[in-house]
N, C-alpha and C positions, 0 to 999 in steps of 0.2 A: 504493500500500500504506500502511496505517495501522499505525504501530508504537507500542505502549504502553510507556512507561518508568515504572518503579516504584523508588522509593528516596529517600534524602536529597537535598535540593535541589542540594547541591554535586556529588554523584555524577551526578545526572540531567543537570546542565549539561555535565559532562565527556562523558557518553555522547552527548548531543545534538550536541555539537560534532564528535565522531568520526563520527557517522552523517551529518551534513551534508556532511562532507568526501567521503564516499563517494557520496551521492546527495542532491542538493539538492531533489529533487521529493518526498521522503518527507514524509508527514503524521505529525506527532508528537503523541501524547496523553500527558499527564503525570499521574502520581499521586505527589505529593510527600509524604514522611513527615517531619514535624518532630520526631517522637519514635519510640520503639519501635513497631513495628506492633502494633496492638491490634484488639480486636473491632470497634470503630467504623470501622476501615478496610476491613473485609471487604465491606460493601455497595458501597463505592467501587471495590474491586477487581472485584467481580462486574459493576458497571456498565461498567468498562473492558473487560471481556471481550466485551461486547455490541458495542462499536465498533471495537476493534483487531483486526487480522489476526494479528499476533504480539505477544507481551508479553515484554519483557526486564527482569528484576529486577536491581537493582544488585549484589546480593551473595547469597551462599549462605544466610546467616542469614535474611534477609527472604524468600528463595525458600522455605525450609523452613517458615516460618510460614504464608505464604499458601497454598501447596499442601497444607499439613497441615490447613487449615481449610476450603478451598474446592477442589472438584474442578475442575481446569483444563479449560475448554471450548474454549480456543484454544491454539495452539502457544506454549508458555511455557518460558522458560529463564532462566539467570542468567549474569552476567559472571564467569567463573572467574578466580581469582587464580593466578599462577604465579611462578616464581622471578624473572622479569623485572620484575614489579611491585615485588617487594621490593628488587631491585637499584636501581630508579629511586628508591624511597623512601630507601634508604641514601645515594644520591648527594645527594638533597635535604637530608637531615640533615647530611651532610658540608658542603654549601655554606652551611648556616645556622650552622655553627660548632660542631656537636655532636660529641662523641667517640663514633664508632660502635662502638668496642670496649667501650662500657659502656652497654647499652640493654636495654629490656624489649620483648618482641614477643609478639603473639598472632596466631592464625589460620594458623600454619605448622607443619609437622612438623619435628622435629629434624634429619632427614636433609636437608631442603631448606635449612635454615639453615646447616648445615655446608657444603653445596655452594656456596652463594652466597658464604660467607666465604672458602672456598678459592679461588673465582674472583677475589676481590678481594685475595688474598694476605695475608689477616689470620687464617689458620687457627690461629695460635698464641695468639690473644687471646680465645678463646671462654669463658674462665672468668668473664668479667664480662658475658656476654650471657645474659639470663634469658628463658626461653620459657614461655608459658602452655600447659600440656599437656592440660588437660581437654578432651575432645572434646565438641562440641555434637551431641546426638543427638535430643532431643525438643523439638518446637516449643512444647509446653506449659510447658517450663522456661526459656523465652526470658529472662524478666526475671531469674530467679535466676542464669542464666549471665552476664548483663550485670553483675550485682552482683559476682559472683566475679571477673570480668575487671577491673573497676574497682579492687577491693580488691588484686588481684595487682599491678597497675601502681603504685598509690599506695604500697603497703607496700614494694615493691622499690625505688622511687625514694627513699623516706625512709631505709630501712635499708641499702641497698646503694650509695647515692649514684650511681645511674644518671643519665646525662645527658639522655635523652629516652625517651618512651614511644611505641612504634610500634604502632598498632592498626588492624585491618581493619574495625572496627565503628563506624559513625557515632555511635550513642548513647554508646558508651564514650568516644569522642573528645570529645564535647560535655561529658560529665561530668568528664573529666580537666581540660579547659580551665577549667571553673567552679571546680575545686579549685585552680587556679593551677599545674598541673603542665605542664611542656613536653611537647607531644604533636604527633605527625604522623599524619594519616589516610592509610593505605595505599590509594591510589586505583587505578583501573584505567587501564592504558595504552590508547591508541587501538587498538593491535593486539588486545588482549583484547576490546574492544567489537566490533571488526570481525569477529573469529572467531565471537563469540556471535551476531551478527546474520546472518552468512552461513550459519551452521549452521541457524538457525531459519528463515531465508528459504527455503533449499532444502527443508527439511522441509515448509514451508507449500505450496510449489509441488507437491511430490510428493503431498501429501495431497489437494490440490485436484484432482489429475488421476488419482486412484485409481478410475477409472470404467471401466477396460478400454479406454479410448480414448487412452491415453497412448503417445507414441512417444518413445524416447530415441535421441539421436544422439551418437556419439562422433566427434570429429575430431582428427586429429594431423598437424601439419606436419613435413616433413622438411627436410633441408639444401637450400638453394637452389643454383642453378648459378653465381651471381655471387660473386666473392671480392674482397677489398680487396688492396692492394699487398703485404700480408704473407702473403697466401694464406688468410686467415681468412674464413669465410663471414659475410656481412653480417647482423648481428642486426636491422638496420633492415628487412630483408625480412620477418622474422617479424611485425614490427609492422604492416606493410602487409597481410600475410595476416590478421592479427587484425582489422583494420579491415573487411575483406571478410566475415569470418565473423560479426562483430557486426552488420553490416548485414543479412546473411542471417537471423540470429536475430530481428532487429527485424521483418523482413518476416513471419516466422512467428509473431510474438508469443510467442516462446519464452523460457523462463528459461534463462540461459546462465551457465556457471561455468568459469573457466579453472583446471583442476585441477593444471596444471603448465605450465611455459613451453612454449608451442606445442601444448598439449593441452587440449581443450575438451569439455564435456558440455552438451547442450541437451535440455531437457524441453519437449515441444510437444504441442498437441492434434493427435491423429492425423488428424482430419477436416480441419483447416486445412492440414496437411502435404500431404494428398492432393488437396485442391481446387486447389493451386498447380501441378498437373501436375509432381509432384516430380521425375520423371526429367529433364525439361528444366531445372528450376531447379537441381538438383544438378550437372548438366552445366555450366550457366552458372557456378556457383560455382567448380568445378574450373578452368574456363578463366580466370575473373577472378583467382583466386589465382596461377595460373601466370604470367599476363601482368603482374600488379602486383608480385609478389614473386619470381617465378622459382623458387619452391620447390614441392615435391611436397606434395599434400594427400590424405590417406587418410580415408575416411568410412565409418562403419558405423551403420546405422539399424536399430532393432529394436523390436518391440512384442509384447505378450502381455496376457492378462487380469490377470496378476500383475505388480506393479511390479518386483520383484526379477528376475523372469524376462525382462521387457522389457530391463532392463539387461544381463542375460546374453546375450540375442539381439544387442543392439547391440555388445557386446564381441566376440562371435563374428564378426559382420559386419566389424568393424574389423580383426580379426586376418586375415580373408580378404583385405581390401583391402591390408594391409601386405605381403602376400606378392607383390603385383604390382610390377612395375618402374616403373609410371607412376601418376599421380594417378587414382584411381577410387573408386567407392562401391559398397557392397553393402547389400541390405535383407533382413532376416530377420523373417518374421511367424510367430509361434507355433511357434518352433523349426524352421521350414522356410525354406530360402533361396529367396526368391521373385523376386529381381531382382539382376542384377549379372553382370559388371562394368558399372557405369555410367561412361562415359568423358566426356571433355570434350564440350561441346555441339557442337563442330565435327565430331564423329564422326557419320556418317550413321546408324550402327547405333543410337545412343542415341536419336535423334529418332524413327526409325521404330518402335522398340519402345514408346516412350511413346505414339505415335499409335495403336498397336495396342490397348493397354489403354483409352485414351480413346475409341477408335472403338466398342469393345464396350459401354462404359458409356453412350455417347450413343445408340447404336442400341436398346439394351434398356431405357433409362431407369432403369438401376441405377447405384449409386455405384461409383466406381472401387475403393473399399474392398471392396465386395461381389465385384466381378470378380476382384480379387487374392486374395480369400479362397477362391473356388472354385479358382483356380490353385494356391494353397497346399495345398488338400485333395488335388488330383491329385498334386502333388509329394510330399506327406507319405506318402500311402498307395500311391504308385507304381501307380496305377490311375485310369482315367478312366470306369469303369463302376460305377454305384451305383443303388440304389433311392431313391425320394424319402424314405423313412423313414430310410435310412442317411445320406443327405445332411443331414437335419435334425439327426441326432444328432451328426455330426462337425462340422457348422457351428455348432451350439449355438443353434438357434432352434426355434420351434414348427413343427409339421407344416403348419399353415395358411400361415405365412409362407414356408416352403420351396416349397409348391405355387405361390404367387404368383411367386416368383423363377424357378422352373423354367419356368413358363408363358411368361414374357417372353423367357427365353433360347431356349426351343424355337421360339417364333414367329420369332425372328431367325436361326435355324439354328445356334445355338451349342450346343444340346443336341438329341439325337434318340433315339427309342426304339430299343433294341437287343435286344428280346426281353422275355420275361416269366418270373417265377420264383414258385413256390409257397412261401410262408413257412411254412405249416402245412397240415394236412389240411382245415381249415375255412376258408371265406372265398374271395375272389377272388384270382387270382395278381397279384403286384406287377409293375409295369412296370420294366424295366431300362433305365436312361438312360445315354447315352454323352456325356460332355462333350468338345466339339470345339474347345478353345482352350488 
């Protein structure tokens, strides 16, 4: 993945260090701003959009400028500030000998400032803390806003004898330094950078797979059987389980996210998932996690033409798996439970069922995806009798494509004619077909 970074050199350096700690294989493309973002930077930003998969802009002000002038064609976001970044800056000011009871600040709301000072136990000294309150709303007024911020800090420093100016804006910081005023740039913590990157990365993978072929898998590990001498469950077991899950994700070429301790979401190409004889592979994973970690693993896989619905299907499948007393997996296709419970690969039932779908696919020269979709139609409509026209409508394909699939299934004995039906007064009667799997 190529990540584009935009901002002042100092901020980009900090962002790149944070990203390298997370993933050394990332390719980084930089657009350094030595000054305020200007019209001359817009062609460079558009060029960056051609090469980068996602773009992270160092701050909100620069983000507003670029997205206000150029329509984002790639996943684009910015590193958000929070109370923690201000807390780190206050600690820096304190370590450098400044009186943090007498400062000027921009980029934060009054409520945030009060909260952080209450956390530091200095809530009684806010009378000498000065906050720039004018909100930044229009990217066209960027330079005017910068001028007002510089004036605010310089006038406050000279008239109120503040000890240091804290600013979130690189151009303001540079101007204050040239004026000889003590200043500190409120930078982003590694955690802020990580959150921005993970959010955009997941958005990128979800967007890449919005083709109706995306499959989402939820996984959740339970308590293991092994305990230490105090009776506590071994957290090391969950780390062992995580290792097996990450190995499984790598095999699937899946995007994986640990959404909580012991809970995972995988986004994978549905065709890749099915080519691996998923029933056998999921059974193997359940067995590997049990043997390595001694803990229960519940899995729910779901897909649909809509991304949000695929997630709902996966969640419904996981909820079903969690009701069982053993490690198992369920699969939901297009709001219909098509498979489960899938148990450890040591269970004969798991292997035989996987061979059943695979056998039909091999005999008919259809994909296992197609076979499972026919099965899902039967389950959803609680009927195995349809006309070809009805099958094409519920399957979501052309009539010609359905005729080809029906012919292959009929030749191998998995579909047979079960009568005929008159659709209307004109024309020939339609064949009624019976699905036999």
